[in-house]
C-alpha positions as CSV (number, residue, x, y, z in Angstrom):
1,M,22.1,15.7,21.3
2,G,24.2,12.6,20.8
3,A,23.8,9.1,19.3
4,T,25.1,5.7,19.9
5,A,27.2,4.3,17.0
6,G,29.9,1.8,16.2
7,A,27.7,-1.1,15.2
8,V,29.5,-3.7,13.1
9,W,27.5,-4.1,9.8
10,G,27.9,-7.5,8.1
11,R,26.6,-8.0,4.5
12,V,23.3,-9.6,5.6
13,E,22.7,-6.8,8.1
14,Q,23.4,-4.1,5.5
15,Q,21.1,-5.7,3.0
16,D,18.3,-6.0,5.5
17,F,18.7,-2.4,6.6
18,R,18.8,-1.2,3.0
19,S,15.5,-3.1,2.3
20,R,13.8,-1.6,5.3
21,V,15.0,2.0,4.4
22,R,13.7,1.5,0.9
23,G,10.5,0.0,2.2
24,T,9.9,2.8,4.6
25,L,10.4,5.6,2.1
26,L,8.6,3.8,-0.8
27,G,5.8,2.6,1.4
28,A,5.1,6.1,2.8
29,A,5.1,7.6,-0.7
30,V,2.8,4.9,-2.1
31,G,0.4,5.5,0.9
32,D,0.5,9.2,0.1
33,A,-0.2,8.6,-3.6
34,L,-3.1,6.3,-2.7
35,G,-4.8,8.3,-0.1
36,S,-4.2,12.0,-0.9
37,P,-6.6,12.2,-3.9
38,V,-9.5,11.1,-1.7
39,A,-8.6,13.1,1.4
40,G,-11.8,14.6,2.9
41,L,-14.3,12.5,1.0
42,T,-17.0,11.0,3.2
43,M,-17.6,7.3,3.5
44,E,-20.7,7.7,1.4
45,Q,-18.8,9.6,-1.3
46,L,-16.1,7.0,-1.4
47,G,-18.7,4.3,-1.9
48,E,-20.5,6.3,-4.6
49,T,-17.2,6.9,-6.5
50,Y,-15.4,3.7,-6.1
51,G,-18.0,1.1,-5.2
52,P,-18.9,-0.9,-2.1
53,D,-15.3,-1.8,-1.3
54,G,-14.2,1.9,-1.6
55,L,-10.8,2.9,-3.0
56,T,-8.8,-0.2,-4.0
57,D,-6.3,1.1,-6.5
58,L,-4.2,4.2,-7.2
59,P,-6.5,7.1,-8.2
60,P,-5.4,9.8,-10.7
61,A,-4.3,13.1,-9.3
62,Y,-2.3,16.0,-10.7
63,G,-2.7,14.5,-14.2
64,R,-1.4,11.0,-13.5
65,R,-1.6,8.0,-11.3
66,G,0.9,7.6,-8.4
67,A,1.4,11.3,-7.9
68,V,2.8,12.3,-4.5
69,T,2.2,15.4,-2.4
70,D,4.1,17.6,0.0
71,L,4.0,14.8,2.5
72,T,6.5,12.8,0.4
73,Q,8.4,15.9,-0.7
74,L,9.1,16.8,3.0
75,T,9.9,13.2,3.8
76,L,12.6,13.3,1.2
77,F,14.0,16.5,2.6
78,T,14.0,14.9,6.0
79,V,16.3,12.2,4.7
80,D,18.5,14.8,3.0
81,G,18.7,16.8,6.3
82,L,19.7,13.7,8.3
83,I,22.5,12.8,5.9
84,R,23.7,16.4,5.9
85,A,23.7,16.4,9.7
86,Q,26.0,13.4,9.7
87,V,28.3,15.0,7.2
88,R,28.4,18.3,9.2
89,R,29.3,16.4,12.4
90,D,32.8,16.1,11.0
91,T,33.2,19.9,11.4
92,G,32.2,19.8,15.1
93,A,28.9,21.4,14.3
94,W,26.3,18.9,15.7
95,H,22.8,20.2,16.0
96,P,20.5,18.0,13.8
97,P,17.4,20.1,14.3
98,T,19.2,23.0,12.6
99,D,20.3,20.8,9.7
100,L,16.7,19.5,9.3
101,H,15.4,23.1,9.4
102,R,17.8,24.0,6.6
103,A,16.6,21.1,4.6
104,Y,13.0,22.1,5.1
105,L,13.8,25.6,3.9
106,R,15.2,24.0,0.8
107,W,11.8,22.3,0.4
108,A,10.1,25.7,0.9
109,A,12.1,27.1,-2.0
110,T,10.6,24.4,-4.3
111,Q,7.2,25.7,-3.4
112,R,7.9,29.2,-4.6
113,D,10.6,29.0,-7.2
114,W,10.1,27.9,-10.8
115,G,13.1,25.5,-10.7
116,P,16.5,24.9,-9.2
117,D,18.8,27.8,-8.7
118,E,22.2,26.6,-9.9
119,R,23.9,29.5,-8.1
120,R,23.1,27.9,-4.7
121,K,26.0,25.5,-4.6
122,D,25.3,24.3,-1.1
123,D,21.8,23.1,-1.9
124,G,23.0,19.6,-2.8
125,W,21.6,17.2,-5.4
126,L,18.1,16.7,-4.0
127,A,17.2,20.4,-4.3
128,R,18.1,20.3,-8.0
129,E,15.5,17.6,-8.8
130,E,13.2,19.5,-11.1
131,W,10.2,17.2,-10.4
132,L,10.1,18.4,-6.8
133,Y,9.3,21.9,-7.9
134,A,5.6,21.2,-7.9
135,R,3.1,22.6,-5.4
136,R,0.9,19.8,-4.3
137,D,-1.6,21.5,-1.9
138,P,0.9,21.9,1.0
139,S,-0.6,22.5,4.4
140,R,-0.8,26.0,5.6
141,A,1.1,25.0,8.7
142,C,4.1,23.9,6.7
143,L,4.1,26.9,4.5
144,L,3.9,29.3,7.5
145,G,6.4,27.3,9.5
146,F,9.0,27.5,6.8
147,A,8.1,31.0,5.5
148,D,11.1,32.6,7.2
149,E,14.5,31.7,8.6
150,T,13.3,31.5,12.2
151,M,13.3,27.9,13.5
152,G,10.4,26.8,15.7
153,T,11.5,25.1,18.9
154,L,9.7,23.4,21.8
155,D,10.1,26.6,23.8
156,A,8.8,28.7,20.9
157,P,7.0,26.4,18.5
158,K,5.6,27.5,15.1
159,N,1.8,27.3,14.9
160,P,1.2,26.3,18.5
161,G,-2.4,25.5,17.9
162,E,-1.9,23.2,15.0
163,P,-2.7,19.5,15.8
164,G,-2.5,18.1,12.2
165,A,-0.6,15.0,11.1
166,E,1.6,16.5,8.5
167,A,4.7,16.7,10.8
168,A,4.3,13.1,11.8
169,A,3.9,12.1,8.1
170,R,7.4,13.4,7.3
171,S,9.0,11.8,10.4
172,A,9.5,8.1,9.4
173,P,13.2,8.8,8.5
174,F,14.0,9.7,12.1
175,G,13.1,6.1,12.9
176,L,15.7,4.8,10.5
177,L,18.5,6.1,12.7
178,V,18.8,2.6,14.0
179,G,22.1,3.3,15.8
180,W,20.5,5.9,18.0
181,E,18.7,5.2,21.3
182,P,14.9,5.4,21.1
183,Q,14.7,8.4,23.4
184,L,17.0,10.4,21.2
185,V,15.0,9.5,18.1
186,F,11.8,10.6,19.9
187,Q,13.4,13.9,20.9
188,L,14.7,14.7,17.5
189,A,11.4,14.0,15.8
190,V,9.5,16.1,18.4
191,E,11.9,19.0,18.0
192,C,11.6,19.0,14.2
193,A,7.8,18.6,14.3
194,A,7.6,21.8,16.4
195,Q,9.1,23.7,13.5
196,T,5.6,23.6,11.9
197,H,3.2,21.9,14.3
198,G,3.4,23.4,17.8
199,H,0.5,21.6,19.4
200,P,1.7,18.9,21.8
201,T,-0.6,16.3,20.2
202,A,1.0,16.9,16.8
203,Y,4.7,16.8,17.9
204,L,4.2,14.0,20.4
205,T,2.5,12.0,17.6
206,A,5.6,12.6,15.4
207,G,7.9,11.4,18.2
208,S,5.8,8.3,18.8
209,Y,5.7,7.5,15.1
210,A,9.4,7.8,14.7
211,V,10.0,5.5,17.7
212,I,7.6,2.9,16.3
213,V,9.4,3.0,12.9
214,H,12.7,2.8,14.8
215,A,11.8,-0.4,16.6
216,L,10.4,-2.0,13.4
217,A,13.6,-1.1,11.5
218,R,15.6,-2.9,14.2
219,G,13.5,-6.1,13.7
220,E,11.1,-5.8,16.6
221,S,7.3,-6.5,16.5
222,L,4.7,-3.8,16.1
223,D,3.3,-4.6,19.5
224,A,6.7,-4.1,21.1
225,A,7.3,-0.9,19.1
226,V,4.0,0.6,20.3
227,E,4.9,-0.3,23.9
228,K,8.2,1.6,23.6
229,A,6.3,4.6,22.3
230,L,3.9,4.5,25.2
231,V,6.7,4.3,27.7
232,L,8.4,7.4,26.2
233,L,5.2,9.2,26.0
234,A,4.3,8.8,29.6
235,A,7.0,11.2,30.7
236,R,5.8,14.0,28.4
237,P,3.3,16.8,29.3
238,G,0.2,16.6,27.1
239,H,0.7,13.0,26.2
240,Q,-2.7,11.6,27.1
241,P,-4.5,12.1,23.8
242,V,-1.7,10.3,21.9
243,T,-1.4,7.6,24.6
244,D,-5.2,7.0,24.5
245,A,-5.2,6.8,20.7
246,L,-2.5,4.2,20.6
247,Q,-4.2,2.1,23.2
248,Q,-7.5,2.4,21.3
249,A,-5.7,1.1,18.2
250,M,-4.4,-1.9,20.0
251,N,-7.7,-2.6,21.6
252,A,-9.5,-2.4,18.3
253,V,-7.4,-5.3,16.9
254,R,-9.0,-7.5,19.5
255,Q,-12.6,-6.4,19.0
256,S,-13.7,-7.8,15.7
257,A,-12.7,-8.4,12.1
258,P,-11.1,-5.4,10.3
259,A,-13.8,-3.0,9.1
260,P,-14.0,0.6,7.7
261,A,-16.3,1.6,10.6
262,L,-13.5,0.8,13.1
263,V,-11.1,2.8,11.1
264,E,-13.5,5.7,11.0
265,A,-13.9,5.6,14.7
266,L,-10.1,5.7,15.2
267,V,-9.8,8.7,13.0
268,G,-11.8,10.7,15.5
269,N,-11.6,14.4,14.8
270,G,-8.9,13.9,12.2
271,T,-5.9,15.2,14.2
272,A,-2.5,13.6,14.3
273,E,-3.0,11.0,17.1
274,G,-6.1,9.5,15.4
275,L,-4.3,9.1,12.1
276,L,-1.4,7.4,13.9
277,A,-3.9,5.1,15.5
278,V,-5.3,4.2,12.1
279,A,-1.8,3.4,10.8
280,V,-1.0,1.2,13.7
281,Y,-4.3,-0.6,13.5
282,C,-4.2,-1.2,9.7
283,T,-0.6,-2.4,9.9
284,L,-1.6,-4.9,12.5
285,V,-4.7,-6.3,10.8
286,G,-3.9,-6.0,7.1
287,E,-3.4,-9.4,5.5
288,D,-0.8,-7.9,3.2
289,V,0.5,-4.4,2.4
290,R,-2.1,-3.7,-0.2
291,Q,-5.0,-4.5,2.1
292,G,-3.5,-2.6,5.0
293,L,-3.0,0.5,2.9
294,C,-6.5,0.3,1.3
295,L,-8.1,0.0,4.8
296,A,-6.0,3.0,6.0
297,V,-7.3,5.4,3.3
298,N,-11.0,4.6,3.2
299,H,-12.3,7.1,5.7
300,S,-13.4,10.7,5.9
301,G,-10.2,12.1,7.4
302,H,-6.8,13.0,6.0
303,S,-6.4,9.9,3.9
304,G,-3.1,10.9,2.5
305,A,-1.5,11.3,5.9
306,A,-3.0,8.1,7.1
307,G,-1.7,6.3,4.0
308,A,1.7,7.7,4.4
309,L,1.9,6.8,8.1
310,T,0.7,3.3,7.4
311,G,3.0,2.8,4.4
312,G,6.0,3.8,6.4
313,L,5.2,1.3,9.1
314,L,4.5,-1.5,6.6
315,G,7.7,-0.8,4.7
316,A,9.8,-0.7,7.9
317,L,8.2,-3.9,9.1
318,H,8.4,-6.0,5.9
319,G,11.0,-4.3,3.6
320,E,10.6,-3.1,0.0
321,T,9.8,-6.5,-1.5
322,A,6.4,-6.6,0.3
323,L,5.2,-3.5,-1.5
324,P,2.8,-3.9,-4.4
325,P,5.0,-3.9,-7.6
326,A,2.3,-2.4,-9.8
327,W,1.9,0.6,-7.5
328,L,5.7,1.1,-7.3
329,A,5.9,1.0,-11.1
330,E,3.6,4.1,-11.3
331,L,5.0,5.9,-8.3
332,E,6.1,9.5,-9.1
333,G,9.7,10.2,-8.2
334,R,10.6,6.5,-7.6
335,P,14.1,6.8,-9.0
336,T,14.8,9.7,-6.6
337,L,13.4,7.9,-3.7
338,L,15.6,4.9,-4.4
339,V,18.8,6.9,-4.8
340,L,18.1,8.8,-1.6
341,A,17.2,5.6,0.3
342,D,20.4,4.0,-0.7
343,D,22.5,7.0,0.1
344,F,20.9,7.1,3.5
345,A,21.7,3.5,4.1
346,L,25.3,4.0,2.9
347,E,25.8,7.0,5.1
348,M,24.5,5.2,8.2
349,T,26.6,2.1,7.6
350,Q,29.7,3.5,6.0
351,G,29.7,7.2,6.8
352,P,33.3,7.6,8.1
353,A,34.6,6.1,4.9
354,L,32.7,8.6,2.8
355,H,33.6,11.8,4.6
356,G,35.6,11.1,7.7
357,P,39.0,12.6,8.3
358,G,40.7,9.4,7.0
359,G,39.0,9.3,3.6
360,A,36.7,12.1,2.5
361,S,35.0,11.6,-0.9
362,S,34.7,14.8,-2.9
363,G,31.7,13.3,-4.7
364,W,29.8,12.7,-1.5
365,L,30.5,16.2,-0.3
366,T,29.3,17.6,-3.6
367,R,26.0,15.7,-3.1
368,Y,25.7,16.5,0.6
369,P,27.7,19.7,1.2
370,R,28.8,20.6,4.7
371,G,27.6,24.2,4.2
């Protein structure tokens, strides 16, 4: 697996990229925090609890407002794994799915250990963040997928019957590899999704989502981004449910004014492709980020995954300044998210200066070890 590189980054381009990286990661986390506490509630229950407009503000969960779940935790470890893959490339070891798998195993340790193990020097800084050592109802598929050292692959996927959206919800960072060709972004996201979600609908949804984020992060429109995903999907066995869901989302935009009933219809049976359709639809029709996110989580499906997927798209499209400041102020782990986002942007724009043969930084290699 390779990548295109060598882009010349001017100051304006670097600032725009950094804003989109921050926006993507913060947006996905805010969507997770907004939607996860109400996941599985029926439309009737949402109305009874939050009024006729449904959920319109961050609800409390895990003893606070703005709490994130395993969806955000795994997204952070996706970013960590991508940085580590770039660092390890200097050694001649270039297999990003393996580096991502190692990162996800570090996440799995946070779900069973009491806190960081300082003896594991190769874990890097993210695995030493104590706030991540919290079990936030992780999906069974993710726990089983990372329960041992064996890495799921497309030829031998973990949980081959699992069609859920959790793998897609951790896949936005793949789309931030803006120097890569779209087909390589798609392939990497698909391969990493198969480590926990082996059903074609689940891993093809993850690949499609990553490609859509990728196009948005490069400044393209959402319509053009979805079209790119549809083209790449067409060559993949088992693509039809995902293709149909994306086309339904685009058609729904033209049908009538935004409405919860349309979102509920797009959710379908609550599997990955339906939640991606919700994210695309709500990103297209929301007047602003707040309205788009609220529309995305008021349904009877996995509202957390829908919120995370939608937030990632909105953040990649508009950048961090478009996100609701009041929600960001209460977002759990925001300092960690910002540091990781900025490290990712720095790695992707100035990586050779940080750890290349001409100027390795010991500080960077301590944060992101090659081991």
